[in-house]
N, CA, C, O and the ligand as a Tripos MOL2 file, in Angstrom:
@<TRIPOS>MOLECULE
protein
  297   295    75     0     0
PROTEIN
NO_CHARGES

@<TRIPOS>ATOM
      1 N           8.1040   30.2210   36.5350 N.3       1 MET1
      2 CA          8.7000   28.8820   36.5470 C.3       1 MET1
      3 C           7.6410   27.8100   36.3150 C.2       1 MET1
      4 O           7.8090   26.9290   35.4730 O.2       1 MET1
      5 N           6.5570   27.8970   37.0650 N.am      2 ALA2
      6 CA          5.4840   26.9140   36.9490 C.3       2 ALA2
      7 C           4.8990   26.9220   35.5320 C.2       2 ALA2
      8 O           4.5320   25.8780   34.9930 O.2       2 ALA2
      9 N           4.8180   28.1370   34.9340 N.am      3 ASP3
     10 CA          4.2430   28.2380   33.5940 C.3       3 ASP3
     11 C           5.0990   27.5130   32.5640 C.2       3 ASP3
     12 O           4.5770   26.7980   31.7100 O.2       3 ASP3
     13 N           6.4250   27.7010   32.6470 N.am      4 SER4
     14 CA          7.2940   27.0740   31.6560 C.3       4 SER4
     15 C           7.2670   25.5530   31.8170 C.2       4 SER4
     16 O           7.3830   24.8220   30.8340 O.2       4 SER4
     17 N           7.1150   25.0780   33.0550 N.am      5 MET5
     18 CA          7.0120   23.6320   33.2710 C.3       5 MET5
     19 C           5.7690   23.0850   32.5770 C.2       5 MET5
     20 O           5.8080   22.0350   31.9360 O.2       5 MET5
     21 N           4.6510   23.8270   32.7220 N.am      6 ASP6
     22 CA          3.4080   23.3900   32.0820 C.3       6 ASP6
     23 C           3.5650   23.3350   30.5690 C.2       6 ASP6
     24 O           3.0590   22.4260   29.9100 O.2       6 ASP6
     25 N           4.2850   24.3350   30.0220 N.am      7 GLN7
     26 CA          4.4750   24.3710   28.5700 C.3       7 GLN7
     27 C           5.2770   23.1640   28.1050 C.2       7 GLN7
     28 O           4.9630   22.5520   27.0840 O.2       7 GLN7
     29 N           6.3170   22.8270   28.8660 N.am      8 VAL8
     30 CA          7.1330   21.6570   28.5040 C.3       8 VAL8
     31 C           6.2640   20.4060   28.5260 C.2       8 VAL8
     32 O           6.3160   19.5890   27.6070 O.2       8 VAL8
     33 N           5.4850   20.2640   29.5570 N.am      9 GLN9
     34 CA          4.6140   19.0880   29.6640 C.3       9 GLN9
     35 C           3.6140   19.0390   28.5190 C.2       9 GLN9
     36 O           3.3180   17.9710   27.9810 O.2       9 GLN9
     37 N           3.0910   20.2180   28.1500 N.am     10 MET10
     38 CA          2.1420   20.2690   27.0350 C.3      10 MET10
     39 C           2.8070   19.8420   25.7360 C.2      10 MET10
     40 O           2.2220   19.1190   24.9290 O.2      10 MET10
     41 N           4.0440   20.3030   25.5480 N.am     11 ARG11
     42 CA          4.7540   19.9760   24.3140 C.3      11 ARG11
     43 C           5.0580   18.4690   24.2620 C.2      11 ARG11
     44 O           4.9370   17.8320   23.2160 O.2      11 ARG11
     45 N           5.4510   17.9250   25.4070 N.am     12 VAL12
     46 CA          5.7290   16.4870   25.4800 C.3      12 VAL12
     47 C           4.4600   15.7080   25.1520 C.2      12 VAL12
     48 O           4.4940   14.7210   24.4160 O.2      12 VAL12
     49 N           3.3530   16.1600   25.7030 N.am     13 GLU13
     50 CA          2.0750   15.4780   25.4660 C.3      13 GLU13
     51 C           1.6870   15.5830   23.9890 C.2      13 GLU13
     52 O           1.2050   14.6130   23.4040 O.2      13 GLU13
     53 N           1.8960   16.7610   23.3860 N.am     14 GLU14
     54 CA          1.6000   16.9440   21.9580 C.3      14 GLU14
     55 C           2.4330   15.9920   21.1080 C.2      14 GLU14
     56 O           1.9330   15.3590   20.1780 O.2      14 GLU14
     57 N           3.7180   15.9060   21.4530 N.am     15 GLU15
     58 CA          4.6380   15.0380   20.7190 C.3      15 GLU15
     59 C           4.1950   13.5810   20.8360 C.2      15 GLU15
     60 O           4.2470   12.8180   19.8710 O.2      15 GLU15
     61 N           3.7640   13.2190   22.0280 N.am     16 ARG16
     62 CA          3.3150   11.8480   22.2890 C.3      16 ARG16
     63 C           2.0850   11.5290   21.4330 C.2      16 ARG16
     64 O           2.0010   10.4690   20.8130 O.2      16 ARG16
     65 N           1.1490   12.4550   21.4140 N.am     17 GLN17
     66 CA         -0.0700   12.2680   20.6230 C.3      17 GLN17
     67 C           0.2640   12.1440   19.1450 C.2      17 GLN17
     68 O          -0.3300   11.3360   18.4310 O.2      17 GLN17
     69 N           1.2360   12.9650   18.6800 N.am     18 ARG18
     70 CA          1.6210   12.9390   17.2700 C.3      18 ARG18
     71 C           2.2260   11.5680   16.9140 C.2      18 ARG18
     72 O           1.9540   11.0120   15.8500 O.2      18 ARG18
     73 N           3.0470   11.0420   17.8250 N.am     19 ASN19
     74 CA          3.6530    9.7320   17.5830 C.3      19 ASN19
     75 C           2.5920    8.6310   17.5220 C.2      19 ASN19
     76 O           2.6820    7.7160   16.7030 O.2      19 ASN19
     77 N           1.6010    8.7270   18.3830 N.am     20 ILE20
     78 CA          0.5190    7.7340   18.3790 C.3      20 ILE20
     79 C          -0.2150    7.8050   17.0400 C.2      20 ILE20
     80 O          -0.5380    6.7750   16.4480 O.2      20 ILE20
     81 N          -0.4730    9.0160   16.5710 N.am     21 GLN21
     82 CA         -1.1610    9.1950   15.2880 C.3      21 GLN21
     83 C          -0.3330    8.6020   14.1540 C.2      21 GLN21
     84 O          -0.8720    7.9690   13.2460 O.2      21 GLN21
     85 N           0.9910    8.8130   14.2130 N.am     22 LYS22
     86 CA          1.8800    8.2920   13.1650 C.3      22 LYS22
     87 C           1.8130    6.7710   13.1330 C.2      22 LYS22
     88 O           1.7090    6.1680   12.0640 O.2      22 LYS22
     89 N           1.8730    6.1550   14.3140 N.am     23 VAL23
     90 CA          1.8340    4.6930   14.4030 C.3      23 VAL23
     91 C           0.5100    4.1830   13.8570 C.2      23 VAL23
     92 O           0.4800    3.1950   13.1230 O.2      23 VAL23
     93 N          -0.5770    4.8450   14.2060 N.am     24 LEU24
     94 CA         -1.8910    4.4240   13.7380 C.3      24 LEU24
     95 C          -1.9840    4.5680   12.2260 C.2      24 LEU24
     96 O          -2.5750    3.7190   11.5580 O.2      24 LEU24
     97 N          -1.4040    5.6360   11.6780 N.am     25 ALA25
     98 CA         -1.4770    5.8750   10.2400 C.3      25 ALA25
     99 C          -0.6500    4.8510    9.4790 C.2      25 ALA25
    100 O          -1.0080    4.4410    8.3760 O.2      25 ALA25
    101 N           0.4580    4.4470   10.0820 N.am     26 ARG26
    102 CA          1.3530    3.5130    9.4040 C.3      26 ARG26
    103 C           0.7510    2.1060    9.3810 C.2      26 ARG26
    104 O           0.8570    1.3930    8.3830 O.2      26 ARG26
    105 N           0.1170    1.7150   10.4930 N.am     27 LYS27
    106 CA         -0.4080    0.3530   10.5850 C.3      27 LYS27
    107 C          -1.9130    0.3720   10.7510 C.2      27 LYS27
    108 O          -2.4090    0.2330   11.8690 O.2      27 LYS27
    109 N          -2.6460    0.5400    9.6760 N.am     28 PRO28
    110 CA         -4.0920    0.5100    9.8180 C.3      28 PRO28
    111 C          -4.5580   -0.9210   10.0430 C.2      28 PRO28
    112 O          -4.4080   -1.7730    9.1670 O.2      28 PRO28
    113 N          -5.1230   -1.1830   11.2180 N.am     29 ALA29
    114 CA         -5.5830   -2.5410   11.5300 C.3      29 ALA29
    115 C          -6.9950   -2.7360   10.9960 C.2      29 ALA29
    116 O          -7.8630   -3.2960   11.6650 O.2      29 ALA29
    117 N          -7.2020   -2.2540    9.7650 N.am     30 VAL30
    118 CA         -8.5150   -2.3930    9.1380 C.3      30 VAL30
    119 C          -8.4590   -3.5430    8.1420 C.2      30 VAL30
    120 O          -7.7260   -3.4990    7.1540 O.2      30 VAL30
    121 N          -9.2310   -4.5470    8.4180 N.am     31 SER31
    122 CA         -9.2400   -5.7110    7.5440 C.3      31 SER31
    123 C         -10.1600   -5.4540    6.3520 C.2      31 SER31
    124 O         -11.1980   -4.8030    6.4760 O.2      31 SER31
    125 N          -9.7550   -5.9770    5.1990 N.am     32 SER32
    126 CA        -10.5620   -5.8230    4.0030 C.3      32 SER32
    127 C         -11.7810   -6.7290    4.0730 C.2      32 SER32
    128 O         -11.7240   -7.8270    4.6270 O.2      32 SER32
    129 N         -12.8920   -6.2540    3.5000 N.am     33 PHE33
    130 CA        -14.0980   -7.0730    3.4320 C.3      33 PHE33
    131 C         -13.9740   -8.0700    2.2880 C.2      33 PHE33
    132 O         -14.5370   -9.1640    2.3270 O.2      33 PHE33
    133 N         -13.2250   -7.6650    1.2730 N.am     34 TYR34
    134 CA        -13.0660   -8.5240    0.0990 C.3      34 TYR34
    135 C         -11.5840   -8.7350   -0.1910 C.2      34 TYR34
    136 O         -10.7590   -7.8560    0.0570 O.2      34 TYR34
    137 N         -11.2590   -9.9130   -0.7190 N.am     35 CYS35
    138 CA         -9.8890  -10.2640   -1.0410 C.3      35 CYS35
    139 C          -9.3190   -9.2840   -2.0580 C.2      35 CYS35
    140 O          -9.9600   -8.9900   -3.0670 O.2      35 CYS35
    141 N          -8.1160   -8.7770   -1.7940 N.am     36 GLU36
    142 CA         -7.4640   -7.8210   -2.6870 C.3      36 GLU36
    143 C          -7.0900   -8.4810   -4.0070 C.2      36 GLU36
    144 O          -6.9300   -7.8000   -5.0200 O.2      36 GLU36
    145 N          -6.9510   -9.8020   -4.0010 N.am     37 SER37
    146 CA         -6.4690  -10.5200   -5.1730 C.3      37 SER37
    147 C          -7.6040  -11.0290   -6.0490 C.2      37 SER37
    148 O          -7.5940  -10.8130   -7.2610 O.2      37 SER37
    149 N          -8.5990  -11.7110   -5.4420 N.am     38 CYS38
    150 CA         -9.6440  -12.3340   -6.2480 C.3      38 CYS38
    151 C         -11.0160  -11.7180   -6.0050 C.2      38 CYS38
    152 O         -11.9550  -12.0000   -6.7490 O.2      38 CYS38
    153 N         -11.1500  -10.8850   -4.9820 N.am     39 GLY39
    154 CA        -12.4140  -10.2040   -4.7490 C.3      39 GLY39
    155 C         -13.4380  -11.0150   -3.9730 C.2      39 GLY39
    156 O         -14.5720  -10.5740   -3.7850 O.2      39 GLY39
    157 N         -13.0410  -12.2030   -3.5210 N.am     40 ALA40
    158 CA        -13.9630  -13.0270   -2.7390 C.3      40 ALA40
    159 C         -14.1630  -12.4120   -1.3570 C.2      40 ALA40
    160 O         -13.2340  -11.8280   -0.8000 O.2      40 ALA40
    161 N         -15.3640  -12.5380   -0.8020 N.am     41 PRO41
    162 CA        -15.5930  -11.9940    0.5400 C.3      41 PRO41
    163 C         -14.7300  -12.7220    1.5700 C.2      41 PRO41
    164 O         -14.5970  -13.9450    1.5290 O.2      41 PRO41
    165 N         -14.1450  -11.9540    2.4960 N.am     42 ILE42
    166 CA        -13.3190  -12.5430    3.5540 C.3      42 ILE42
    167 C         -14.2090  -12.7550    4.7740 C.2      42 ILE42
    168 O         -14.9110  -11.8450    5.2150 O.2      42 ILE42
    169 N         -14.1680  -13.9700    5.3080 N.am     43 LEU43
    170 CA        -15.0280  -14.3150    6.4470 C.3      43 LEU43
    171 C         -14.7260  -13.4200    7.6420 C.2      43 LEU43
    172 O         -13.5850  -13.0280    7.8850 O.2      43 LEU43
    173 N         -15.7980  -13.1100    8.3850 N.am     44 GLU44
    174 CA        -15.6950  -12.2350    9.5530 C.3      44 GLU44
    175 C         -14.6810  -12.7890   10.5630 C.2      44 GLU44
    176 O         -13.9260  -12.0270   11.1670 O.2      44 GLU44
    177 N         -14.6670  -14.1210   10.7450 N.am     45 ALA45
    178 CA        -13.7570  -14.7530   11.7070 C.3      45 ALA45
    179 C         -12.3100  -14.4990   11.3030 C.2      45 ALA45
    180 O         -11.4520  -14.2470   12.1490 O.2      45 ALA45
    181 N         -12.0480  -14.5680    9.9860 N.am     46 ARG46
    182 CA        -10.6880  -14.3470    9.4800 C.3      46 ARG46
    183 C         -10.3000  -12.8810    9.6380 C.2      46 ARG46
    184 O          -9.1650  -12.5640    9.9910 O.2      46 ARG46
    185 N         -11.2530  -11.9950    9.3750 N.am     47 ARG47
    186 CA        -10.9880  -10.5490    9.5170 C.3      47 ARG47
    187 C         -10.6660  -10.2150   10.9680 C.2      47 ARG47
    188 O          -9.8170   -9.3700   11.2510 O.2      47 ARG47
    189 N         -11.3550  -10.8900   11.8810 N.am     48 ALA48
    190 CA        -11.1360  -10.6390   13.3060 C.3      48 ALA48
    191 C          -9.8130  -11.2450   13.7640 C.2      48 ALA48
    192 O          -9.1220  -10.6790   14.6110 O.2      48 ALA48
    193 N          -9.4640  -12.4050   13.1960 N.am     49 ALA49
    194 CA         -8.2630  -13.1300   13.6280 C.3      49 ALA49
    195 C          -6.9990  -12.4980   13.0760 C.2      49 ALA49
    196 O          -5.9480  -12.5520   13.7150 O.2      49 ALA49
    197 N          -7.0910  -11.8860   11.8730 N.am     50 VAL50
    198 CA         -5.9130  -11.3180   11.2170 C.3      50 VAL50
    199 C          -6.1480   -9.8270   10.9650 C.2      50 VAL50
    200 O          -6.7180   -9.4580    9.9390 O.2      50 VAL50
    201 N          -5.7150   -8.9690   11.8920 N.am     51 PRO51
    202 CA         -5.9020   -7.5200   11.7000 C.3      51 PRO51
    203 C          -5.1860   -7.0460   10.4430 C.2      51 PRO51
    204 O          -4.0090   -7.3490   10.2430 O.2      51 PRO51
    205 N          -5.8870   -6.3080    9.6010 N.am     52 GLY52
    206 CA         -5.2820   -5.7880    8.3780 C.3      52 GLY52
    207 C          -5.2110   -6.8180    7.2700 C.2      52 GLY52
    208 O          -4.4670   -6.6400    6.3060 O.2      52 GLY52
    209 N          -5.9790   -7.8970    7.3920 N.am     53 VAL53
    210 CA         -5.9540   -8.9580    6.3860 C.3      53 VAL53
    211 C          -6.4230   -8.4100    5.0240 C.2      53 VAL53
    212 O          -7.3670   -7.6240    4.9540 O.2      53 VAL53
    213 N          -5.7610   -8.8320    3.9680 N.am     54 GLU54
    214 CA         -6.1040   -8.3390    2.6280 C.3      54 GLU54
    215 C          -6.4520   -9.4600    1.6690 C.2      54 GLU54
    216 O          -7.0420   -9.2170    0.6160 O.2      54 GLU54
    217 N          -6.0900  -10.6920    2.0220 N.am     55 LEU55
    218 CA         -6.3060  -11.8160    1.1240 C.3      55 LEU55
    219 C          -7.2390  -12.8450    1.7530 C.2      55 LEU55
    220 O          -7.2740  -13.0000    2.9740 O.2      55 LEU55
    221 N          -8.0010  -13.5530    0.9000 N.am     56 CYS56
    222 CA         -8.8110  -14.6560    1.3980 C.3      56 CYS56
    223 C          -7.8890  -15.8410    1.7020 C.2      56 CYS56
    224 O          -6.7010  -15.8040    1.3820 O.2      56 CYS56
    225 N          -8.4320  -16.8750    2.3120 N.am     57 VAL57
    226 CA         -7.6160  -18.0220    2.7270 C.3      57 VAL57
    227 C          -6.9050  -18.6360    1.5180 C.2      57 VAL57
    228 O          -5.7170  -18.9520    1.5760 O.2      57 VAL57
    229 N          -7.6530  -18.7990    0.4240 N.am     58 THR58
    230 CA         -7.0940  -19.4260   -0.7770 C.3      58 THR58
    231 C          -5.9100  -18.6180   -1.3160 C.2      58 THR58
    232 O          -4.8450  -19.1780   -1.5790 O.2      58 THR58
    233 N          -6.0900  -17.3180   -1.4790 N.am     59 CYS59
    234 CA         -5.0290  -16.4790   -2.0270 C.3      59 CYS59
    235 C          -3.8420  -16.4090   -1.0620 C.2      59 CYS59
    236 O          -2.6900  -16.3520   -1.4910 O.2      59 CYS59
    237 N          -4.1300  -16.4130    0.2410 N.am     60 GLN60
    238 CA         -3.0570  -16.3870    1.2310 C.3      60 GLN60
    239 C          -2.1980  -17.6460    1.0920 C.2      60 GLN60
    240 O          -0.9710  -17.5830    1.1580 O.2      60 GLN60
    241 N          -2.8710  -18.8010    0.8950 N.am     61 GLU61
    242 CA         -2.1480  -20.0670    0.7420 C.3      61 GLU61
    243 C          -1.2970  -20.0450   -0.5260 C.2      61 GLU61
    244 O          -0.1380  -20.4610   -0.5160 O.2      61 GLU61
    245 N          -1.8840  -19.5560   -1.6130 N.am     62 ILE62
    246 CA         -1.1420  -19.4600   -2.8770 C.3      62 ILE62
    247 C           0.0680  -18.5400   -2.6910 C.2      62 ILE62
    248 O           1.1750  -18.8440   -3.1340 O.2      62 ILE62
    249 N          -0.1740  -17.4140   -2.0270 N.am     63 HIS63
    250 CA          0.8930  -16.4420   -1.7780 C.3      63 HIS63
    251 C           2.0240  -17.0840   -0.9740 C.2      63 HIS63
    252 O           3.1990  -16.8850   -1.2820 O.2      63 HIS63
    253 N           1.6650  -17.8580    0.0640 N.am     64 GLU64
    254 CA          2.6760  -18.5020    0.9100 C.3      64 GLU64
    255 C           3.4230  -19.5920    0.1470 C.2      64 GLU64
    256 O           4.6360  -19.7450    0.2920 O.2      64 GLU64
    257 N           2.6820  -20.3510   -0.6700 N.am     65 LEU65
    258 CA          3.3100  -21.3970   -1.4750 C.3      65 LEU65
    259 C           4.3130  -20.7790   -2.4460 C.2      65 LEU65
    260 O           5.4160  -21.2930   -2.6330 O.2      65 LEU65
    261 N           3.9070  -19.6600   -3.0640 N.am     66 LYS66
    262 CA          4.7870  -18.9770   -4.0220 C.3      66 LYS66
    263 C           6.0580  -18.4960   -3.3470 C.2      66 LYS66
    264 O           7.1520  -18.6840   -3.8780 O.2      66 LYS66
    265 N           5.9250  -17.8740   -2.1730 N.am     67 SER67
    266 CA          7.1110  -17.3450   -1.5000 C.3      67 SER67
    267 C           8.0080  -18.4880   -1.0240 C.2      67 SER67
    268 O           9.2320  -18.3570   -1.0060 O.2      67 SER67
    269 N           7.3960  -19.6040   -0.6410 N.am     68 GLN68
    270 CA          8.1950  -20.7810   -0.2660 C.3      68 GLN68
    271 C           8.9650  -21.2780   -1.4710 C.2      68 GLN68
    272 O          10.1420  -21.6280   -1.3790 O.2      68 GLN68
    273 N           8.2640  -21.3010   -2.6260 N.am     69 HIS69
    274 CA          8.8680  -21.7920   -3.8770 C.3      69 HIS69
    275 C          10.0820  -20.9220   -4.2540 C.2      69 HIS69
    276 O          11.1490  -21.4160   -4.6180 O.2      69 HIS69
    277 N           9.8570  -19.5890   -4.1460 N.am     70 TYR70
    278 CA         10.9450  -18.6740   -4.4990 C.3      70 TYR70
    279 C          12.1470  -18.8650   -3.5740 C.2      70 TYR70
    280 O          13.2980  -18.8350   -4.0090 O.2      70 TYR70
    281 N          11.8500  -19.0630   -2.2890 N.am     71 LYS71
    282 CA         12.9200  -19.2520   -1.3020 C.3      71 LYS71
    283 C          13.7110  -20.5220   -1.6460 C.2      71 LYS71
    284 O          14.9390  -20.5460   -1.5580 O.2      71 LYS71
    285 N          12.9690  -21.5940   -2.0450 N.am     72 GLY72
    286 CA         13.5970  -22.8550   -2.3680 C.3      72 GLY72
    287 C          14.4580  -22.7640   -3.6070 C.2      72 GLY72
    288 O          15.4680  -23.4590   -3.7230 O.2      72 GLY72
    289 N          14.0520  -21.8890   -4.5580 N.am     73 ALA73
    290 CA         14.7460  -21.7790   -5.8310 C.3      73 ALA73
    291 C          16.0910  -21.0730   -5.6810 C.2      73 ALA73
    292 O          17.0060  -21.3010   -6.4730 O.2      73 ALA73
    293 N          16.2110  -20.2240   -4.6750 N.am     74 VAL74
    294 CA         17.4380  -19.4490   -4.5110 C.3      74 VAL74
    295 C          18.5750  -20.2490   -3.9240 C.2      74 VAL74
    296 O          19.6690  -19.7180   -3.7310 O.2      74 VAL74
    297 ZN         -8.6200  -14.3380   -2.8330 Zn       75 ZN75
@<TRIPOS>BOND
     1     1     2 1
     2     2     3 1
     3     3     4 2
     4     3     5 am
     5     5     6 1
     6     6     7 1
     7     7     8 2
     8     7     9 am
     9     9    10 1
    10    10    11 1
    11    11    12 2
    12    11    13 am
    13    13    14 1
    14    14    15 1
    15    15    16 2
    16    15    17 am
    17    17    18 1
    18    18    19 1
    19    19    20 2
    20    19    21 am
    21    21    22 1
    22    22    23 1
    23    23    24 2
    24    23    25 am
    25    25    26 1
    26    26    27 1
    27    27    28 2
    28    27    29 am
    29    29    30 1
    30    30    31 1
    31    31    32 2
    32    31    33 am
    33    33    34 1
    34    34    35 1
    35    35    36 2
    36    35    37 am
    37    37    38 1
    38    38    39 1
    39    39    40 2
    40    39    41 am
    41    41    42 1
    42    42    43 1
    43    43    44 2
    44    43    45 am
    45    45    46 1
    46    46    47 1
    47    47    48 2
    48    47    49 am
    49    49    50 1
    50    50    51 1
    51    51    52 2
    52    51    53 am
    53    53    54 1
    54    54    55 1
    55    55    56 2
    56    55    57 am
    57    57    58 1
    58    58    59 1
    59    59    60 2
    60    59    61 am
    61    61    62 1
    62    62    63 1
    63    63    64 2
    64    63    65 am
    65    65    66 1
    66    66    67 1
    67    67    68 2
    68    67    69 am
    69    69    70 1
    70    70    71 1
    71    71    72 2
    72    71    73 am
    73    73    74 1
    74    74    75 1
    75    75    76 2
    76    75    77 am
    77    77    78 1
    78    78    79 1
    79    79    80 2
    80    79    81 am
    81    81    82 1
    82    82    83 1
    83    83    84 2
    84    83    85 am
    85    85    86 1
    86    86    87 1
    87    87    88 2
    88    87    89 am
    89    89    90 1
    90    90    91 1
    91    91    92 2
    92    91    93 am
    93    93    94 1
    94    94    95 1
    95    95    96 2
    96    95    97 am
    97    97    98 1
    98    98    99 1
    99    99   100 2
   100    99   101 am
   101   101   102 1
   102   102   103 1
   103   103   104 2
   104   103   105 am
   105   105   106 1
   106   106   107 1
   107   107   108 2
   108   107   109 am
   109   109   110 1
   110   110   111 1
   111   111   112 2
   112   111   113 am
   113   113   114 1
   114   114   115 1
   115   115   116 2
   116   115   117 am
   117   117   118 1
   118   118   119 1
   119   119   120 2
   120   119   121 am
   121   121   122 1
   122   122   123 1
   123   123   124 2
   124   123   125 am
   125   125   126 1
   126   126   127 1
   127   127   128 2
   128   127   129 am
   129   129   130 1
   130   130   131 1
   131   131   132 2
   132   131   133 am
   133   133   134 1
   134   134   135 1
   135   135   136 2
   136   135   137 am
   137   137   138 1
   138   138   139 1
   139   139   140 2
   140   139   141 am
   141   141   142 1
   142   142   143 1
   143   143   144 2
   144   143   145 am
   145   145   146 1
   146   146   147 1
   147   147   148 2
   148   147   149 am
   149   149   150 1
   150   150   151 1
   151   151   152 2
   152   151   153 am
   153   153   154 1
   154   154   155 1
   155   155   156 2
   156   155   157 am
   157   157   158 1
   158   158   159 1
   159   159   160 2
   160   159   161 am
   161   161   162 1
   162   162   163 1
   163   163   164 2
   164   163   165 am
   165   165   166 1
   166   166   167 1
   167   167   168 2
   168   167   169 am
   169   169   170 1
   170   170   171 1
   171   171   172 2
   172   171   173 am
   173   173   174 1
   174   174   175 1
   175   175   176 2
   176   175   177 am
   177   177   178 1
   178   178   179 1
   179   179   180 2
   180   179   181 am
   181   181   182 1
   182   182   183 1
   183   183   184 2
   184   183   185 am
   185   185   186 1
   186   186   187 1
   187   187   188 2
   188   187   189 am
   189   189   190 1
   190   190   191 1
   191   191   192 2
   192   191   193 am
   193   193   194 1
   194   194   195 1
   195   195   196 2
   196   195   197 am
   197   197   198 1
   198   198   199 1
   199   199   200 2
   200   199   201 am
   201   201   202 1
   202   202   203 1
   203   203   204 2
   204   203   205 am
   205   205   206 1
   206   206   207 1
   207   207   208 2
   208   207   209 am
   209   209   210 1
   210   210   211 1
   211   211   212 2
   212   211   213 am
   213   213   214 1
   214   214   215 1
   215   215   216 2
   216   215   217 am
   217   217   218 1
   218   218   219 1
   219   219   220 2
   220   219   221 am
   221   221   222 1
   222   222   223 1
   223   223   224 2
   224   223   225 am
   225   225   226 1
   226   226   227 1
   227   227   228 2
   228   227   229 am
   229   229   230 1
   230   230   231 1
   231   231   232 2
   232   231   233 am
   233   233   234 1
   234   234   235 1
   235   235   236 2
   236   235   237 am
   237   237   238 1
   238   238   239 1
   239   239   240 2
   240   239   241 am
   241   241   242 1
   242   242   243 1
   243   243   244 2
   244   243   245 am
   245   245   246 1
   246   246   247 1
   247   247   248 2
   248   247   249 am
   249   249   250 1
   250   250   251 1
   251   251   252 2
   252   251   253 am
   253   253   254 1
   254   254   255 1
   255   255   256 2
   256   255   257 am
   257   257   258 1
   258   258   259 1
   259   259   260 2
   260   259   261 am
   261   261   262 1
   262   262   263 1
   263   263   264 2
   264   263   265 am
   265   265   266 1
   266   266   267 1
   267   267   268 2
   268   267   269 am
   269   269   270 1
   270   270   271 1
   271   271   272 2
   272   271   273 am
   273   273   274 1
   274   274   275 1
   275   275   276 2
   276   275   277 am
   277   277   278 1
   278   278   279 1
   279   279   280 2
   280   279   281 am
   281   281   282 1
   282   282   283 1
   283   283   284 2
   284   283   285 am
   285   285   286 1
   286   286   287 1
   287   287   288 2
   288   287   289 am
   289   289   290 1
   290   290   291 1
   291   291   292 2
   292   291   293 am
   293   293   294 1
   294   294   295 1
   295   295   296 2
@<TRIPOS>SUBSTRUCTURE
     1 MET1         2 RESIDUE 1 A MET
     2 ALA2         6 RESIDUE 1 A ALA
     3 ASP3        10 RESIDUE 1 A ASP
     4 SER4        14 RESIDUE 1 A SER
     5 MET5        18 RESIDUE 1 A MET
     6 ASP6        22 RESIDUE 1 A ASP
     7 GLN7        26 RESIDUE 1 A GLN
     8 VAL8        30 RESIDUE 1 A VAL
     9 GLN9        34 RESIDUE 1 A GLN
    10 MET10       38 RESIDUE 1 A MET
    11 ARG11       42 RESIDUE 1 A ARG
    12 VAL12       46 RESIDUE 1 A VAL
    13 GLU13       50 RESIDUE 1 A GLU
    14 GLU14       54 RESIDUE 1 A GLU
    15 GLU15       58 RESIDUE 1 A GLU
    16 ARG16       62 RESIDUE 1 A ARG
    17 GLN17       66 RESIDUE 1 A GLN
    18 ARG18       70 RESIDUE 1 A ARG
    19 ASN19       74 RESIDUE 1 A ASN
    20 ILE20       78 RESIDUE 1 A ILE
    21 GLN21       82 RESIDUE 1 A GLN
    22 LYS22       86 RESIDUE 1 A LYS
    23 VAL23       90 RESIDUE 1 A VAL
    24 LEU24       94 RESIDUE 1 A LEU
    25 ALA25       98 RESIDUE 1 A ALA
    26 ARG26      102 RESIDUE 1 A ARG
    27 LYS27      106 RESIDUE 1 A LYS
    28 PRO28      110 RESIDUE 1 A PRO
    29 ALA29      114 RESIDUE 1 A ALA
    30 VAL30      118 RESIDUE 1 A VAL
    31 SER31      122 RESIDUE 1 A SER
    32 SER32      126 RESIDUE 1 A SER
    33 PHE33      130 RESIDUE 1 A PHE
    34 TYR34      134 RESIDUE 1 A TYR
    35 CYS35      138 RESIDUE 1 A CYS
    36 GLU36      142 RESIDUE 1 A GLU
    37 SER37      146 RESIDUE 1 A SER
    38 CYS38      150 RESIDUE 1 A CYS
    39 GLY39      154 RESIDUE 1 A GLY
    40 ALA40      158 RESIDUE 1 A ALA
    41 PRO41      162 RESIDUE 1 A PRO
    42 ILE42      166 RESIDUE 1 A ILE
    43 LEU43      170 RESIDUE 1 A LEU
    44 GLU44      174 RESIDUE 1 A GLU
    45 ALA45      178 RESIDUE 1 A ALA
    46 ARG46      182 RESIDUE 1 A ARG
    47 ARG47      186 RESIDUE 1 A ARG
    48 ALA48      190 RESIDUE 1 A ALA
    49 ALA49      194 RESIDUE 1 A ALA
    50 VAL50      198 RESIDUE 1 A VAL
    51 PRO51      202 RESIDUE 1 A PRO
    52 GLY52      206 RESIDUE 1 A GLY
    53 VAL53      210 RESIDUE 1 A VAL
    54 GLU54      214 RESIDUE 1 A GLU
    55 LEU55      218 RESIDUE 1 A LEU
    56 CYS56      222 RESIDUE 1 A CYS
    57 VAL57      226 RESIDUE 1 A VAL
    58 THR58      230 RESIDUE 1 A THR
    59 CYS59      234 RESIDUE 1 A CYS
    60 GLN60      238 RESIDUE 1 A GLN
    61 GLU61      242 RESIDUE 1 A GLU
    62 ILE62      246 RESIDUE 1 A ILE
    63 HIS63      250 RESIDUE 1 A HIS
    64 GLU64      254 RESIDUE 1 A GLU
    65 LEU65      258 RESIDUE 1 A LEU
    66 LYS66      262 RESIDUE 1 A LYS
    67 SER67      266 RESIDUE 1 A SER
    68 GLN68      270 RESIDUE 1 A GLN
    69 HIS69      274 RESIDUE 1 A HIS
    70 TYR70      278 RESIDUE 1 A TYR
    71 LYS71      282 RESIDUE 1 A LYS
    72 GLY72      286 RESIDUE 1 A GLY
    73 ALA73      290 RESIDUE 1 A ALA
    74 VAL74      294 RESIDUE 1 A VAL
    75 ZN75       297 GROUP 0 **** ****
């Protein structure tokens, strides 16, 4: 009886670890050193403030302006 309980707990723990790995794989909180759009270096403060940041401030602003524009056009 005690053995089967341990096995269940082990399986639950394995499943839990697998889910944590899945979440980590899906959301890599690794910020880019360089802007994905223009290649400009992204400041350390911005990388720290925005986990997973991919764009520099300028490109982010352009991106936001564009999406606002598209929203307004619809
Ligand atoms: Zn950029």
